[in-house]
DRENVEXKE-612818 format. One record per residue (C-alpha): residue in three letters; x negated, y, z; residue number from 1. Coordinates in steps of 0.1 Angstrom, whole numbers, plus 5000, padded with zeros to 4 digits. Layout:
<atoms>
['ALA'; [X; Y; Z]; NUM]
...
</atoms>
This chain:
<atoms>
['MET'; [1077; 7363; 1607]; 1]
['ARG'; [1082; 7374; 1643]; 2]
['PRO'; [1111; 7398; 1635]; 3]
['VAL'; [1133; 7370; 1622]; 4]
['ILE'; [1127; 7342; 1647]; 5]
['LEU'; [1154; 7353; 1672]; 6]
['PRO'; [1180; 7362; 1645]; 7]
['VAL'; [1174; 7328; 1629]; 8]
['LEU'; [1178; 7310; 1662]; 9]
['VAL'; [1210; 7330; 1670]; 10]
['ALA'; [1224; 7322; 1636]; 11]
['GLY'; [1217; 7285; 1640]; 12]
['LEU'; [1233; 7285; 1675]; 13]
['LEU'; [1265; 7302; 1661]; 14]
['LEU'; [1268; 7276; 1633]; 15]
['LEU'; [1261; 7246; 1655]; 16]
['ILE'; [1283; 7257; 1684]; 17]
['PRO'; [1310; 7280; 1668]; 18]
['GLU'; [1331; 7279; 1700]; 19]
['ILE'; [1306; 7303; 1716]; 20]
['VAL'; [1324; 7331; 1697]; 21]
['ILE'; [1356; 7315; 1684]; 22]
['GLY'; [1366; 7305; 1720]; 23]
['MET'; [1362; 7340; 1733]; 24]
['PRO'; [1391; 7363; 1741]; 25]
['LYS'; [1398; 7387; 1712]; 26]
['ALA'; [1383; 7418; 1729]; 27]
['VAL'; [1352; 7400; 1739]; 28]
['ALA'; [1347; 7385; 1704]; 29]
['ALA'; [1351; 7419; 1687]; 30]
['TRP'; [1327; 7436; 1710]; 31]
['ALA'; [1302; 7407; 1707]; 32]
['ALA'; [1303; 7413; 1669]; 33]
['VAL'; [1297; 7451; 1674]; 34]
['ILE'; [1267; 7444; 1698]; 35]
['ASN'; [1253; 7419; 1673]; 36]
['VAL'; [1253; 7443; 1643]; 37]
['VAL'; [1240; 7473; 1664]; 38]
['TRP'; [1211; 7451; 1676]; 39]
['LEU'; [1202; 7441; 1641]; 40]
['THR'; [1205; 7476; 1628]; 41]
['ALA'; [1181; 7488; 1656]; 42]
['LEU'; [1157; 7460; 1646]; 43]
['GLY'; [1159; 7472; 1610]; 44]
['PHE'; [1152; 7508; 1620]; 45]
['ARG'; [1122; 7497; 1640]; 46]
['ARG'; [1109; 7475; 1613]; 47]
['SER'; [1111; 7503; 1587]; 48]
['ARG'; [1093; 7528; 1610]; 49]
['LEU'; [1065; 7503; 1617]; 50]
['ALA'; [1061; 7498; 1580]; 51]
['GLY'; [1057; 7535; 1575]; 52]
['GLU'; [1089; 7538; 1554]; 53]
['ASN'; [1118; 7562; 1556]; 54]
['PRO'; [1145; 7542; 1575]; 55]
['TRP'; [1172; 7563; 1558]; 56]
['LEU'; [1163; 7548; 1525]; 57]
['SER'; [1153; 7513; 1535]; 58]
['PRO'; [1182; 7488; 1534]; 59]
['SER'; [1169; 7471; 1566]; 60]
['PHE'; [1184; 7501; 1584]; 61]
['ILE'; [1207; 7521; 1561]; 62]
['HIS'; [1226; 7490; 1547]; 63]
['MET'; [1230; 7475; 1582]; 64]
['LEU'; [1242; 7508; 1595]; 65]
['TYR'; [1266; 7517; 1567]; 66]
['LEU'; [1281; 7483; 1561]; 67]
['PHE'; [1278; 7463; 1593]; 68]
['VAL'; [1281; 7490; 1620]; 69]
['LEU'; [1304; 7515; 1603]; 70]
['GLN'; [1325; 7491; 1583]; 71]
['TYR'; [1324; 7456; 1599]; 72]
['GLY'; [1317; 7467; 1635]; 73]
['ILE'; [1341; 7496; 1638]; 74]
['GLY'; [1365; 7477; 1616]; 75]
['MET'; [1368; 7449; 1641]; 76]
['LEU'; [1375; 7475; 1669]; 77]
['PHE'; [1401; 7491; 1647]; 78]
['VAL'; [1418; 7457; 1642]; 79]
['LEU'; [1415; 7451; 1680]; 80]
['TYR'; [1430; 7484; 1691]; 81]
['GLY'; [1452; 7491; 1660]; 82]
['GLU'; [1484; 7485; 1680]; 83]
['PHE'; [1479; 7519; 1697]; 84]
['PHE'; [1482; 7537; 1664]; 85]
['VAL'; [1512; 7520; 1648]; 86]
['ASP'; [1533; 7552; 1651]; 87]
['TYR'; [1509; 7570; 1628]; 88]
['MET'; [1503; 7543; 1602]; 89]
['THR'; [1514; 7547; 1566]; 90]
['TRP'; [1515; 7509; 1561]; 91]
['ASP'; [1534; 7480; 1576]; 92]
['PRO'; [1522; 7478; 1613]; 93]
['ARG'; [1530; 7440; 1613]; 94]
['GLU'; [1497; 7436; 1595]; 95]
['VAL'; [1478; 7448; 1625]; 96]
['PHE'; [1493; 7423; 1649]; 97]
['GLU'; [1489; 7395; 1624]; 98]
['LEU'; [1452; 7402; 1620]; 99]
['GLN'; [1445; 7404; 1657]; 100]
['GLU'; [1449; 7366; 1659]; 101]
['SER'; [1420; 7363; 1635]; 102]
['ILE'; [1396; 7385; 1655]; 103]
['PRO'; [1375; 7357; 1671]; 104]
['ARG'; [1369; 7338; 1639]; 105]
['ALA'; [1364; 7369; 1618]; 106]
['SER'; [1339; 7383; 1644]; 107]
['TRP'; [1320; 7349; 1642]; 108]
['LEU'; [1317; 7351; 1604]; 109]
['ILE'; [1306; 7388; 1605]; 110]
['MET'; [1279; 7380; 1630]; 111]
['ILE'; [1266; 7351; 1608]; 112]
['GLY'; [1267; 7374; 1577]; 113]
['ALA'; [1248; 7401; 1595]; 114]
['LEU'; [1221; 7377; 1608]; 115]
['GLY'; [1217; 7362; 1573]; 116]
['THR'; [1215; 7396; 1556]; 117]
['TYR'; [1189; 7409; 1581]; 118]
['VAL'; [1167; 7378; 1576]; 119]
['GLY'; [1170; 7382; 1538]; 120]
['LEU'; [1159; 7418; 1541]; 121]
['CYS'; [1128; 7407; 1559]; 122]
['VAL'; [1117; 7383; 1531]; 123]
['PRO'; [1088; 7397; 1510]; 124]
['VAL'; [1102; 7402; 1475]; 125]
['LEU'; [1079; 7429; 1462]; 126]
['PRO'; [1063; 7405; 1436]; 127]
['ILE'; [1098; 7402; 1420]; 128]
['ALA'; [1102; 7440; 1419]; 129]
['ARG'; [1068; 7444; 1402]; 130]
['SER'; [1081; 7425; 1372]; 131]
['LEU'; [1106; 7452; 1365]; 132]
['PRO'; [1096; 7484; 1346]; 133]
['ARG'; [1090; 7515; 1368]; 134]
['LEU'; [1112; 7545; 1364]; 135]
['ALA'; [1083; 7570; 1362]; 136]
['TRP'; [1081; 7583; 1326]; 137]
['VAL'; [1068; 7618; 1318]; 138]
['GLU'; [1096; 7642; 1321]; 139]
['ASP'; [1103; 7674; 1301]; 140]
['GLU'; [1110; 7696; 1331]; 141]
['GLY'; [1121; 7725; 1310]; 142]
['LYS'; [1146; 7707; 1288]; 143]
['PHE'; [1160; 7681; 1313]; 144]
['PRO'; [1185; 7704; 1331]; 145]
['PHE'; [1198; 7719; 1298]; 146]
['ARG'; [1203; 7684; 1283]; 147]
['ALA'; [1220; 7675; 1315]; 148]
['LEU'; [1244; 7704; 1312]; 149]
['LEU'; [1252; 7693; 1276]; 150]
['ILE'; [1261; 7658; 1287]; 151]
['VAL'; [1282; 7667; 1318]; 152]
['PRO'; [1314; 7674; 1297]; 153]
['LEU'; [1310; 7639; 1282]; 154]
['THR'; [1307; 7622; 1316]; 155]
['VAL'; [1337; 7642; 1329]; 156]
['ALA'; [1358; 7632; 1299]; 157]
['ALA'; [1348; 7596; 1304]; 158]
['TYR'; [1357; 7598; 1341]; 159]
['LEU'; [1391; 7611; 1334]; 160]
['TYR'; [1397; 7586; 1306]; 161]
['SER'; [1388; 7557; 1329]; 162]
['TYR'; [1417; 7566; 1352]; 163]
['SER'; [1442; 7569; 1324]; 164]
['ASP'; [1466; 7541; 1312]; 165]
['GLN'; [1448; 7543; 1278]; 166]
['ALA'; [1417; 7526; 1292]; 167]
['PRO'; [1424; 7489; 1293]; 168]
['GLY'; [1405; 7462; 1312]; 169]
['GLU'; [1368; 7459; 1308]; 170]
['ILE'; [1366; 7490; 1286]; 171]
['GLN'; [1378; 7509; 1316]; 172]
['GLN'; [1348; 7498; 1337]; 173]
['THR'; [1323; 7507; 1310]; 174]
['VAL'; [1338; 7542; 1305]; 175]
['TYR'; [1339; 7546; 1343]; 176]
['ILE'; [1302; 7539; 1345]; 177]
['VAL'; [1295; 7566; 1318]; 178]
['GLY'; [1317; 7589; 1339]; 179]
['THR'; [1298; 7583; 1371]; 180]
['PHE'; [1265; 7593; 1353]; 181]
['GLY'; [1275; 7628; 1362]; 182]
['LEU'; [1270; 7619; 1398]; 183]
['VAL'; [1235; 7606; 1389]; 184]
['LEU'; [1227; 7640; 1374]; 185]
['MET'; [1240; 7657; 1405]; 186]
['VAL'; [1217; 7637; 1427]; 187]
['CYS'; [1188; 7645; 1403]; 188]
['GLY'; [1196; 7682; 1408]; 189]
['PHE'; [1197; 7678; 1446]; 190]
['VAL'; [1163; 7660; 1447]; 191]
['ARG'; [1146; 7685; 1425]; 192]
['LEU'; [1160; 7715; 1444]; 193]
['LEU'; [1149; 7700; 1477]; 194]
['ARG'; [1115; 7690; 1466]; 195]
['GLY'; [1108; 7723; 1447]; 196]
['THR'; [1111; 7731; 1410]; 197]
['THR'; [1102; 7759; 1387]; 198]
['HIS'; [1137; 7757; 1371]; 199]
['VAL'; [1158; 7764; 1402]; 200]
['ILE'; [1186; 7783; 1385]; 201]
['ALA'; [1191; 7756; 1359]; 202]
['TRP'; [1192; 7728; 1384]; 203]
['ARG'; [1216; 7748; 1407]; 204]
['LEU'; [1238; 7752; 1376]; 205]
['VAL'; [1237; 7714; 1369]; 206]
['ALA'; [1244; 7703; 1405]; 207]
['GLY'; [1270; 7731; 1411]; 208]
['THR'; [1288; 7723; 1378]; 209]
['VAL'; [1291; 7686; 1387]; 210]
['VAL'; [1302; 7693; 1422]; 211]
['VAL'; [1329; 7717; 1412]; 212]
['VAL'; [1342; 7698; 1382]; 213]
['TYR'; [1342; 7663; 1398]; 214]
['CYS'; [1358; 7676; 1430]; 215]
['GLY'; [1384; 7693; 1408]; 216]
['VAL'; [1390; 7661; 1389]; 217]
['GLY'; [1393; 7642; 1423]; 218]
['LEU'; [1419; 7667; 1434]; 219]
['PHE'; [1438; 7663; 1402]; 220]
['LEU'; [1438; 7625; 1405]; 221]
['GLY'; [1443; 7624; 1442]; 222]
['ALA'; [1410; 7606; 1447]; 223]
['ARG'; [1394; 7613; 1481]; 224]
['SER'; [1362; 7594; 1474]; 225]
['VAL'; [1347; 7620; 1451]; 226]
['LEU'; [1345; 7647; 1478]; 227]
['MET'; [1331; 7621; 1502]; 228]
['PHE'; [1304; 7610; 1478]; 229]
['VAL'; [1293; 7646; 1471]; 230]
['VAL'; [1287; 7652; 1508]; 231]
['ILE'; [1271; 7618; 1514]; 232]
['TYR'; [1248; 7622; 1483]; 233]
['TYR'; [1236; 7656; 1493]; 234]
['LEU'; [1229; 7647; 1529]; 235]
['TRP'; [1212; 7615; 1518]; 236]
['SER'; [1191; 7634; 1493]; 237]
['LEU'; [1181; 7658; 1521]; 238]
['ILE'; [1170; 7630; 1544]; 239]
['GLY'; [1154; 7611; 1516]; 240]
['VAL'; [1132; 7641; 1505]; 241]
['ARG'; [1124; 7654; 1540]; 242]
['GLY'; [1120; 7621; 1557]; 243]
['LYS'; [1129; 7621; 1594]; 244]
['PRO'; [1160; 7642; 1600]; 245]
['SER'; [1155; 7673; 1621]; 246]
['ARG'; [1176; 7682; 1651]; 247]
['LYS'; [1191; 7710; 1631]; 248]
['LEU'; [1200; 7686; 1603]; 249]
['LEU'; [1216; 7661; 1627]; 250]
['VAL'; [1237; 7689; 1643]; 251]
['GLY'; [1248; 7701; 1608]; 252]
['PHE'; [1256; 7666; 1598]; 253]
['LEU'; [1277; 7660; 1630]; 254]
['ALA'; [1295; 7693; 1625]; 255]
['SER'; [1302; 7685; 1588]; 256]
['PHE'; [1314; 7650; 1598]; 257]
['LEU'; [1338; 7664; 1624]; 258]
['VAL'; [1352; 7691; 1600]; 259]
['PHE'; [1356; 7665; 1573]; 260]
['SER'; [1372; 7639; 1596]; 261]
['PHE'; [1396; 7661; 1614]; 262]
['GLY'; [1403; 7687; 1587]; 263]
['VAL'; [1395; 7678; 1552]; 264]
['PHE'; [1402; 7640; 1550]; 265]
['PRO'; [1436; 7641; 1567]; 266]
['LEU'; [1446; 7668; 1543]; 267]
['LEU'; [1434; 7648; 1513]; 268]
['SER'; [1451; 7617; 1526]; 269]
['VAL'; [1485; 7634; 1529]; 270]
['TYR'; [1479; 7649; 1494]; 271]
['LYS'; [1470; 7615; 1479]; 272]
['TYR'; [1501; 7600; 1494]; 273]
['HIS'; [1523; 7626; 1477]; 274]
['ARG'; [1503; 7626; 1445]; 275]
['MET'; [1513; 7589; 1440]; 276]
['GLY'; [1484; 7579; 1418]; 277]
['GLY'; [1490; 7609; 1395]; 278]
['LEU'; [1527; 7604; 1390]; 279]
['VAL'; [1536; 7636; 1409]; 280]
['PRO'; [1524; 7669; 1395]; 281]
['VAL'; [1496; 7686; 1413]; 282]
['GLU'; [1516; 7717; 1423]; 283]
['GLU'; [1545; 7696; 1437]; 284]
['ALA'; [1520; 7673; 1456]; 285]
['ILE'; [1503; 7704; 1472]; 286]
['GLN'; [1537; 7718; 1482]; 287]
['ARG'; [1548; 7686; 1498]; 288]
['THR'; [1515; 7683; 1516]; 289]
['MET'; [1517; 7718; 1531]; 290]
['GLU'; [1553; 7711; 1542]; 291]
['ASP'; [1542; 7680; 1560]; 292]
['LEU'; [1513; 7697; 1577]; 293]
['ASN'; [1534; 7726; 1588]; 294]
['ALA'; [1559; 7701; 1603]; 295]
['GLY'; [1536; 7690; 1631]; 296]
['ASP'; [1505; 7671; 1640]; 297]
['GLU'; [1518; 7636; 1630]; 298]
['PRO'; [1507; 7638; 1593]; 299]
['LYS'; [1473; 7650; 1604]; 300]
['LEU'; [1469; 7621; 1628]; 301]
['ALA'; [1481; 7597; 1601]; 302]
['GLY'; [1455; 7611; 1578]; 303]
['LEU'; [1428; 7606; 1605]; 304]
['ILE'; [1439; 7570; 1611]; 305]
['GLU'; [1437; 7565; 1573]; 306]
['LEU'; [1401; 7577; 1574]; 307]
['VAL'; [1392; 7550; 1598]; 308]
['ARG'; [1411; 7524; 1579]; 309]
['SER'; [1397; 7533; 1545]; 310]
['THR'; [1361; 7531; 1557]; 311]
['THR'; [1366; 7497; 1576]; 312]
['TYR'; [1383; 7476; 1549]; 313]
['PRO'; [1356; 7449; 1549]; 314]
['ALA'; [1365; 7438; 1585]; 315]
['THR'; [1402; 7437; 1575]; 316]
['TYR'; [1392; 7416; 1545]; 317]
['VAL'; [1373; 7390; 1566]; 318]
['ALA'; [1402; 7387; 1591]; 319]
['SER'; [1426; 7381; 1562]; 320]
['TYR'; [1406; 7358; 1540]; 321]
['GLN'; [1394; 7334; 1567]; 322]
['ARG'; [1430; 7324; 1573]; 323]
['ILE'; [1434; 7309; 1538]; 324]
['ALA'; [1403; 7286; 1535]; 325]
['PRO'; [1398; 7257; 1537]; 326]
['ASP'; [1435; 7254; 1545]; 327]
['PRO'; [1458; 7259; 1526]; 328]
['TYR'; [1433; 7267; 1498]; 329]
['PRO'; [1401; 7246; 1494]; 330]
['TYR'; [1367; 7263; 1492]; 331]
['LEU'; [1360; 7278; 1457]; 332]
['LEU'; [1326; 7261; 1455]; 333]
['GLY'; [1311; 7289; 1434]; 334]
['GLU'; [1341; 7295; 1412]; 335]
['SER'; [1343; 7333; 1420]; 336]
['ALA'; [1306; 7337; 1412]; 337]
['ARG'; [1310; 7320; 1378]; 338]
['VAL'; [1340; 7342; 1370]; 339]
['VAL'; [1322; 7374; 1380]; 340]
['VAL'; [1289; 7366; 1362]; 341]
['SER'; [1310; 7358; 1330]; 342]
['GLY'; [1316; 7396; 1330]; 343]
['LEU'; [1281; 7400; 1315]; 344]
['VAL'; [1292; 7381; 1283]; 345]
['PRO'; [1310; 7404; 1258]; 346]
['ARG'; [1346; 7392; 1253]; 347]
['ILE'; [1340; 7392; 1215]; 348]
['LEU'; [1316; 7363; 1222]; 349]
['ASP'; [1339; 7345; 1247]; 350]
['PRO'; [1375; 7355; 1240]; 351]
['ASP'; [1388; 7330; 1266]; 352]
['LYS'; [1368; 7342; 1296]; 353]
['PRO'; [1388; 7351; 1327]; 354]
['ASN'; [1396; 7387; 1336]; 355]
['VAL'; [1374; 7394; 1367]; 356]
['LEU'; [1397; 7421; 1382]; 357]
['GLN'; [1428; 7399; 1379]; 358]
['TYR'; [1410; 7369; 1393]; 359]
['VAL'; [1397; 7388; 1424]; 360]
['GLN'; [1431; 7405; 1429]; 361]
['GLY'; [1446; 7370; 1428]; 362]
['LEU'; [1425; 7360; 1457]; 363]
['ALA'; [1437; 7392; 1475]; 364]
['TYR'; [1473; 7382; 1469]; 365]
['ARG'; [1466; 7348; 1484]; 366]
['ALA'; [1453; 7364; 1515]; 367]
['GLY'; [1483; 7388; 1517]; 368]
['LEU'; [1463; 7420; 1510]; 369]
['PHE'; [1484; 7430; 1481]; 370]
['THR'; [1521; 7430; 1488]; 371]
['TYR'; [1551; 7452; 1480]; 372]
['GLN'; [1555; 7460; 1517]; 373]
['THR'; [1520; 7473; 1525]; 374]
['TYR'; [1505; 7505; 1511]; 375]
['PHE'; [1471; 7490; 1505]; 376]
['GLU'; [1446; 7500; 1478]; 377]
['ALA'; [1468; 7485; 1450]; 378]
['ASP'; [1471; 7520; 1436]; 379]
['GLN'; [1434; 7523; 1431]; 380]
['ARG'; [1430; 7512; 1395]; 381]
['GLY'; [1401; 7488; 1393]; 382]
['GLY'; [1397; 7483; 1430]; 383]
['ILE'; [1385; 7449; 1441]; 384]
['ALA'; [1398; 7440; 1476]; 385]
['ILE'; [1371; 7416; 1488]; 386]
['ASP'; [1338; 7420; 1507]; 387]
['TYR'; [1308; 7397; 1505]; 388]
['VAL'; [1311; 7379; 1538]; 389]
['SER'; [1347; 7370; 1528]; 390]
['GLU'; [1336; 7359; 1493]; 391]
['PHE'; [1307; 7338; 1506]; 392]
['TYR'; [1331; 7321; 1531]; 393]
['LEU'; [1358; 7314; 1505]; 394]
['ASN'; [1332; 7297; 1483]; 395]
['PHE'; [1311; 7276; 1507]; 396]
['GLY'; [1324; 7281; 1543]; 397]
['PRO'; [1304; 7294; 1573]; 398]
['TRP'; [1271; 7278; 1561]; 399]
['GLY'; [1276; 7295; 1528]; 400]
['VAL'; [1280; 7328; 1546]; 401]
['LEU'; [1245; 7324; 1562]; 402]
['ILE'; [1226; 7311; 1531]; 403]
['LEU'; [1242; 7335; 1506]; 404]
['SER'; [1239; 7365; 1530]; 405]
['LEU'; [1202; 7357; 1531]; 406]
['LEU'; [1200; 7358; 1493]; 407]
['HIS'; [1221; 7390; 1494]; 408]
['GLY'; [1196; 7406; 1517]; 409]
['MET'; [1168; 7396; 1493]; 410]
['TYR'; [1186; 7412; 1464]; 411]
['LEU'; [1191; 7444; 1483]; 412]
['GLN'; [1154; 7445; 1492]; 413]
['THR'; [1145; 7439; 1456]; 414]
['ARG'; [1165; 7469; 1444]; 415]
['TYR'; [1149; 7490; 1471]; 416]
['ASP'; [1114; 7479; 1462]; 417]
['TRP'; [1120; 7486; 1425]; 418]
['LEU'; [1139; 7519; 1426]; 419]
['ILE'; [1123; 7535; 1457]; 420]
['ARG'; [1089; 7519; 1463]; 421]
['ARG'; [1077; 7515; 1427]; 422]
['SER'; [1096; 7542; 1409]; 423]
['SER'; [1094; 7580; 1412]; 424]
['LEU'; [1117; 7595; 1438]; 425]
['GLU'; [1131; 7620; 1412]; 426]
['LEU'; [1142; 7592; 1389]; 427]
['GLY'; [1147; 7561; 1411]; 428]
['PHE'; [1165; 7576; 1440]; 429]
['PRO'; [1195; 7589; 1420]; 430]
['VAL'; [1201; 7555; 1404]; 431]
['TYR'; [1196; 7538; 1438]; 432]
['ALA'; [1219; 7562; 1457]; 433]
['VAL'; [1249; 7563; 1433]; 434]
['ALA'; [1249; 7525; 1431]; 435]
['PHE'; [1246; 7519; 1468]; 436]
['LEU'; [1281; 7524; 1483]; 437]
['THR'; [1295; 7489; 1478]; 438]
['ALA'; [1304; 7459; 1499]; 439]
['SER'; [1305; 7434; 1471]; 440]
['ALA'; [1288; 7401; 1469]; 441]
['PHE'; [1253; 7401; 1454]; 442]
['TRP'; [1266; 7385; 1422]; 443]
['GLN'; [1292; 7413; 1418]; 444]
['MET'; [1265; 7438; 1426]; 445]
['PHE'; [1241; 7422; 1401]; 446]
['VAL'; [1267; 7423; 1373]; 447]
['LEU'; [1277; 7459; 1380]; 448]
['ASP'; [1240; 7469; 1385]; 449]
['VAL'; [1231; 7455; 1351]; 450]
['LYS'; [1259; 7475; 1335]; 451]
['ASN'; [1250; 7506; 1355]; 452]
['TRP'; [1213; 7504; 1348]; 453]
['ALA'; [1218; 7498; 1311]; 454]
['ILE'; [1239; 7530; 1308]; 455]
['TRP'; [1225; 7553; 1335]; 456]
['ILE'; [1188; 7546; 1328]; 457]
['SER'; [1193; 7549; 1291]; 458]
['LEU'; [1211; 7583; 1295]; 459]
['LEU'; [1186; 7594; 1321]; 460]
['TRP'; [1157; 7586; 1297]; 461]
['LEU'; [1173; 7605; 1269]; 462]
['CYS'; [1180; 7635; 1290]; 463]
['SER'; [1146; 7637; 1307]; 464]
['ARG'; [1119; 7623; 1285]; 465]
['ARG'; [1093; 7645; 1270]; 466]
['GLY'; [1092; 7641; 1232]; 467]
['ARG'; [1060; 7638; 1212]; 468]
</atoms>
């Protein structure tokens, strides 16, 4: 109980006297939000260590670090200081100056969301996780990697098809989930190679095949995220298996991050820009990319700025969405949750149910996130431009942010208790890791998790189980 007393008091104070933050100068408010999320992340790290857990797997630390520090915290600073980078932006710079006026209120909402999430992560939910079946069946260690190799072509074909114009609506999402099962198999390979296995060559072949094929597909599609995920999943597997990261690992991670940030990502960003969502042939896009890079440092700097921007969207979302509710648009009062949860009902049973993607993108248009003038993520097919702090606010205002963020934290902790605490690391961690990288509201996470689990766990069981 003690770890949550002060966060609860701070949250109550912010809600009862919002002028504490809203009345601050923009710079002070942004830095106050950063200090708040760093403090809560440090509390989460300490709490995980005291409980004898690996903080790099526990959402008390890793979720607070990844989402609130890296995306919301740094995102607020990017909005604050974005005016210094307008010469290198690939989108309309007016967006930066417009969002700066929203910094105090956006910082206030982010602080409330962070406090609510942390408190929710501290609520004991293990009894709920115990009601879920453990992922700990007896594996056929000899056949598993060879079955995995047989299914990889299917996952790659599904991944490619999900990006094509031939995959409409909700079918696209289902096919995409099948496609991402290849990443689950890749993480399975990482974990087994790091923990030790008698089938080293087979698992190297599985992991290596997935890495090469999916990175190649990402290059073909102009999708930077695939390469990022491969690096993140490997490093996370390494820390998850070995526990506390060594100094050598931290140095290697820092070096990899710098190389990726200043070398690889800017290159991929320029390439993605010229690839135009697959409309421009690969050879032509590569040629244009090399011409731009040889022309000077400006494209590289633009790519570096795009790295920061692409990893800090949630802060931009909060700054945008808080401007439209409750005026000129009234609070949704749970409407978005009902629309999203309807995604669990097959359309054949409910032909008139709303299209979730179109609905959420409609909210983005209201907030000015999708326009013809700005190069936002409109080209990312299936992308949903909303984060959970924004969605909670749009539905029930600032009090909704606190209460629903608390439930969000409880949901994250339940996932962790089930897939990490109760399940075997070899089977639970790959499912946990590949589904982790999202800033969606817990009802969106739940709907997507149900679909992911139904497909991933079924395929994982078919690939790995030992027959009679």
